[in-house]
C-alpha positions in Angstrom: 43.7 12.6 -2.7 42.0 10.2 -5.4 38.6 11.5 -4.7 39.8 15.3 -5.0 41.5 14.6 -8.3 38.4 12.8 -9.6 36.3 15.8 -8.2 38.4 18.4 -9.7 38.2 16.6 -13.2 34.3 16.2 -13.2 33.7 19.7 -12.4 36.3 20.8 -15.0 34.7 18.8 -17.4 31.0 19.6 -16.8 31.5 23.1 -16.7 32.9 23.3 -20.4 29.3 21.6 -21.5 27.0 23.1 -19.5 25.2 26.7 -19.6 26.6 29.3 -17.1 23.2 30.2 -15.8 23.5 26.9 -14.3 25.8 27.3 -11.3 24.6 25.8 -8.0 27.0 23.9 -6.3 25.9 22.2 -3.3 28.8 20.3 -2.4 30.5 23.8 -1.9 28.0 25.0 0.5 27.8 22.0 3.0 28.9 23.1 6.2 30.0 20.6 8.9 27.8 18.3 10.8 27.7 19.2 14.3 29.6 16.7 16.7 32.1 14.3 16.4 32.8 10.4 15.9 34.6 8.1 18.5 35.3 4.6 18.3 33.9 2.2 20.7 34.5 -1.7 20.2 36.2 -1.0 16.8 33.0 0.8 15.6 32.3 4.7 15.1 29.8 6.1 17.6 28.5 9.5 16.6 27.3 12.2 19.0 25.5 14.7 17.3 22.4 16.8 17.7 21.9 16.8 14.1 20.8 13.1 13.7 17.9 11.3 14.8 18.1 7.6 15.8 16.0 5.0 17.9 17.7 2.0 18.9 14.2 -0.1 18.7 13.6 0.9 15.4 15.1 1.8 12.1 14.9 5.2 11.2 14.8 6.2 7.4 14.2 9.2 5.4 12.9 12.5 6.7 11.0 15.3 4.9 10.7 18.6 6.9 8.6 21.6 6.7 8.3 24.7 8.6 4.8 25.1 10.0 2.4 28.1 10.8 3.8 27.8 14.2 7.4 28.6 13.2 8.5 25.3 14.3 10.3 22.6 11.9 8.1 19.6 11.6 9.8 16.3 10.3 7.8 13.0 8.8 10.0 9.9 8.4 9.9 6.2 8.1 10.2 3.7 10.8 9.7 0.1 11.8 10.7 -2.3 14.6 14.1 -3.8 14.9 15.8 -6.3 17.4 17.5 -10.0 17.1 13.8 -11.2 16.7 12.5 -8.7 14.0 12.8 -9.0 10.5 16.0 -7.8 8.9 16.2 -4.1 7.3 15.7 -5.4 4.1 12.5 -7.2 4.8 11.1 -5.2 7.6 10.2 -2.1 5.8 7.8 -3.9 3.6 6.4 -5.7 6.3 6.0 -2.9 8.6 6.9 0.4 8.0 5.1 3.2 9.9 5.4 7.0 9.1 6.4 8.8 12.5 6.5 12.6 13.3 9.2 14.7 15.2 9.6 18.5 15.7 12.3 20.8 16.6 12.6 24.5 17.1 15.4 24.5 14.9 15.8 23.1 11.1 19.0 21.0 11.4 19.0 19.8 14.8 17.1 18.7 18.0 14.3 16.7 16.6 12.6 14.7 18.9 10.1 11.8 18.5 6.4 12.9 18.9 4.3 10.0 17.8 3.5 7.4 15.0 1.1 9.4 12.5 0.5 6.6 10.1 0.6 2.8 9.9 -0.3 -0.1 7.4 -4.4 -0.3 7.0 -4.4 -3.5 8.4 -4.1 -1.9 11.5 -7.5 -0.6 11.5 -9.0 -3.7 10.3 -8.8 -3.3 6.5 -6.1 -5.9 5.5 -7.3 -5.6 1.7 -6.8 -1.8 1.2 -3.9 -1.0 -1.1 -1.9 0.4 1.9 -2.6 -2.2 4.1 0.9 -3.7 4.9 3.3 -1.0 4.8 3.5 2.8 4.7 6.9 4.2 3.7 8.9 7.3 2.2 6.8 10.4 2.9 7.2 14.0 1.3 5.4 16.7 3.0 4.7 19.7 0.7 2.6 23.0 1.1 0.6 24.5 -1.7 -1.4 27.7 -1.2 -1.1 27.3 2.4 -2.5 23.6 2.3 -0.3 20.7 3.4 0.1 17.7 1.3 1.8 14.7 3.2 3.0 12.3 0.0 3.8 8.6 0.6 4.0 4.9 -0.9 2.0 2.1 0.5 1.6 -1.3 -0.3 -0.2 -4.8 0.9 0.4 -8.4 0.4 -1.9 -9.6 -2.4 -1.7 -13.3 -0.8 0.1 -16.5 -2.0 -0.5 -16.6 -6.0 -2.1 -19.6 -7.5 0.2 -22.7 -8.3 1.7 -22.4 -11.9 1.0 -18.7 -12.1 3.8 -16.3 -12.9 4.0 -15.3 -9.2 3.5 -18.8 -7.7 7.1 -18.8 -6.0 7.6 -15.3 -4.8 7.8 -14.8 -1.0 5.2 -12.7 1.3 8.1 -9.7 1.2 8.5 -9.9 -2.7 4.7 -9.7 -3.3 4.3 -6.7 -1.1 7.1 -5.0 -2.8 5.9 -5.5 -6.3 2.3 -4.0 -5.6 3.5 -0.5 -4.0 1.6 2.5 -5.2 1.6 6.3 -4.3 -0.9 7.9 -1.9 -1.8 11.6 -0.2 -3.1 12.8 2.8 -4.2 16.5 2.7 -4.6 18.6 5.8 -5.6 22.5 6.1 -2.6 23.1 9.0 0.0 21.5 10.4 -1.9 20.9 13.6 -4.5 19.3 11.6 -2.0 17.0 10.2 -0.2 15.8 13.3 -3.6 15.4 15.1 -5.1 13.3 12.4 -7.8 15.8 11.3 -7.7 14.3 7.8 -9.4 11.5 6.0 -7.1 8.5 4.8 -7.5 7.9 1.0 -9.3 4.9 -0.2 -7.5 4.7 -3.4 -4.2 5.7 -4.5 -3.0 8.7 -5.7 -0.8 6.8 -8.7 -0.7 3.2 -9.8 1.5 1.6 -12.5 0.3 0.9 -15.8 2.6 -1.9 -17.0 3.5 -4.8 -15.0 6.3 -6.4 -17.6 9.1 -8.8 -16.1 10.4 -12.1 -17.7 9.0 -14.2 -14.5 8.3 -14.0 -11.0 5.6 -11.4 -10.9 2.2 -10.8 -9.8 -0.8 -10.1 -12.4 1.9 -9.7 -15.5 0.9 -7.6 -18.2 -0.2 -9.3 -21.6 2.8 -10.8 -23.6 4.3 -8.4 -25.9 3.2 -5.3 -23.6 6.1 -2.5 -23.6 7.1 -1.4 -20.0 6.4 2.3 -19.1 8.5 4.2 -16.8 5.7 3.3 -14.3 6.5 -0.4 -14.5 5.5 -2.8 -11.7 5.6 -0.2 -8.9 5.5 3.4 -8.2 7.6 4.9 -5.5 9.2 7.5 -3.8 7.3 10.4 -4.9 8.4 14.0 -5.2 6.1 16.7 -6.1 6.6 20.3 -7.5 4.6 23.1 -8.7 5.7 24.3 -12.0 5.0 28.3 -12.2 5.2 28.8 -15.9 2.1 27.0 -16.6 0.3 26.1 -13.1 1.0 22.4 -13.3 1.9 20.1 -10.9 4.6 17.5 -11.3 4.4 14.2 -9.7 8.1 12.7 -10.1 8.3 8.9 -9.0 10.9 5.8 -9.3 9.4 2.5 -11.6 11.6 -1.0 -11.9 13.0 -2.0 -15.1 14.5 -5.7 -15.8 16.8 -5.8 -18.8 17.3 -8.3 -17.7 18.5 -7.6 -14.2 16.8 -4.9 -12.0 17.2 -1.3 -12.7 15.3 2.0 -11.4 14.1 4.3 -13.7 12.0 7.7 -13.6 8.8 8.9 -14.9 6.6 11.9 -14.1 2.9 12.5 -14.0 1.2 15.9 -14.4 -1.6 17.0 -13.2 -3.7 20.8 -12.4 -4.0 19.8 -8.5 -1.6 18.5 -6.0 -4.4 15.8 -5.5 -4.5 15.1 -9.3 -6.0 13.3 -11.4 -2.2 12.5 -12.6 -1.6 12.0 -16.0 1.5 10.1 -16.3 3.8 10.4 -19.0 5.6 7.8 -21.6 9.2 9.5 -21.5 11.7 8.6 -19.1 13.1 11.5 -17.1 16.4 11.9 -15.3 17.7 9.8 -18.8 21.5 9.2 -17.9 22.7 6.5 -20.3 25.5 3.9 -19.7 28.2 3.1 -22.7 25.9 0.3 -23.7 22.8 2.4 -23.9 21.1 1.3 -20.6 19.8 3.7 -18.3 22.1 4.3 -15.4 20.5 3.2 -12.2 19.5 6.0 -9.8 16.7 6.1 -6.9 15.3 8.7 -4.7 14.8 12.0 -6.8 13.9 15.4 -4.8 12.7 17.7 -7.4 12.1 21.6 -6.5 12.3 24.5 -8.6 14.7 27.5 -7.7 13.1 31.0 -8.7 16.2 33.0 -8.7 17.6 30.9 -11.6 14.0 30.0 -13.0 14.6 26.2 -13.1 14.4 22.6 -11.8 16.9 20.7 -9.9 16.8 17.4 -8.6 19.0 15.4 -6.2 19.4 11.6 -7.2 21.0 8.5 -5.5 23.7 7.4 -8.1 24.4 3.9 -7.5 27.3 3.7 -10.1 28.7 7.2 -10.0 28.0 7.3 -13.7 26.2 10.2 -13.1 28.4 12.6 -11.5 31.8 10.8 -13.2 33.1 10.1 -9.8 31.9 7.4 -7.1 28.6 6.3 -6.2 27.1 9.0 -3.8 24.5 12.0 -4.4 24.2 13.7 -8.2 22.4 16.9 -8.8 20.7 17.2 -12.4 19.1 20.1 -13.7 15.9 21.0 -16.2 14.2 24.2 -17.6 10.9 22.7 -17.7 10.7 20.0 -15.9 10.5 17.0 -18.4 14.2 17.4 -20.3 17.2 17.1 -17.9 20.6 17.0 -18.0 23.6 16.7 -15.6 24.1 20.2 -13.6 27.2 22.3 -14.1 28.6 20.8 -10.7 26.9 17.3 -10.6 28.4 16.0 -7.2 26.3 16.7 -4.4 27.9 14.2 -2.1 30.3 11.4 -1.7 29.3 8.5 0.8 30.7 10.3 3.8 30.0 12.7 6.6 32.2 15.3 7.4 32.0 16.7 10.9 32.9 19.9 12.5 36.1 18.3 14.3 37.3 17.7 11.1 36.6 14.3 11.1 35.1 12.4 7.5 33.3 9.3 8.1 32.8 7.1 5.2 29.4 5.6 5.2 27.8 2.4 3.2 24.4 4.2 2.8 23.5 7.7 2.3 20.2 8.2 0.5 16.7 9.4 0.7 17.6 13.2 -0.1 15.2 15.7 1.0 15.6 19.6 1.3 13.9 22.2 3.3 13.8 25.1 1.0 13.4 28.9 1.9 10.6 31.0 0.0 12.7 31.4 -3.5 13.5 27.7 -3.5 17.3 27.9 -2.0 18.1 25.0 -0.1 18.7 25.9 3.7 19.1 21.6 5.2 19.5 18.6 3.5 18.2 15.5 5.1 19.7 12.1 4.2 19.1 8.4 5.5 22.3 6.9 6.7 24.1 3.9 7.6 27.7 3.2 8.6 27.6 -0.2 7.6 25.6 -2.1 4.9 22.0 -2.0 5.7 20.3 -5.2 4.1 20.9 -8.0 6.7 20.8 -5.5 9.8 18.7 -6.2 12.8 19.9 -3.7 15.4 18.0 -0.5 14.3 21.4 1.6 14.0 20.0 3.1 10.7 19.6 7.2 11.3 18.8 10.4 9.9 21.2 13.1 9.5 20.5 16.8 8.6 23.2 18.8 6.9 23.0 22.6 6.6 24.1 24.8 4.0 26.2 27.9 3.9 24.6 31.1 2.0 
């Protein structure tokens, strides 16, 4: 009941302050997840055709596109799980790979096919920008060409004694040098069969490296941190019809004094750049003390019916929706200036099944959409864990695919 009251309150307040042309309500369009939940040994067990999991691997984040063959092609992150493997919070930085699955339906039945991309150290290139890990893919199609965006990183190696990065672990060194890359293919068949050239250089890199201590290769003293500070990760690329530009949204890291995820945008004439990174922050939602609200995992798209952009964000604190932590919806006319949507709540951290069961989950993130030709959402893909992921070693993370009603 408390959640329902909070939801009704925020929707009523936001409807008074936002324009009437912005009426997309993803929360109201959710259809239940097919399947059910049972309890075994005191733990919930999900049985559903709308999930993808692998007991030997962590599964995280799914980006799906309908190919020219009429099938649905999924690209997602996996890395080794098991009692002798690094925990979740370390494993994705030390050995994430990009896997490929396929289905005849957009919201269920995906089956693993192969590992598509690994860290380039496996190809004998330990110094490559993406040598250690590849992660968080997003598949896009522009003008009948396919673009697989991803983040990559490498271990820059132990830092010199007395340097600002000397105390950093390998895991933290890899975390601090993440960048964005892209693979280009003329067809889905070419993409999944490896008929492409791997980029030798990243597509986008951070311009500033501002952190008070424990930092690899810091910027000179007095440097003002840009939105692309320290890292550029979690790419979401969209075409802007009004001027033919491509917008690449990303997350960077600020430390004020503790970590805070912030977002920026880079603009190009082509899906492969060169991208010019803008100085302004985007998705600029402020806390009462004036600091940016912490968010991440933007998925951005253009809705042709409404002639505007939307973005789904992971809302760490619930400050963006005004309710509880979950997923939030923001909107923009031109892709640069953003505000809360009329209906800002996309989802609380729970899964609702078609038997009526509502299962609270600890992690519900990495939102990615399957869109129709007009930019209308068809299916929402989310990375999920019922219990906290940080120290997990058992591979019980999964992707879930939630259809929308229309």
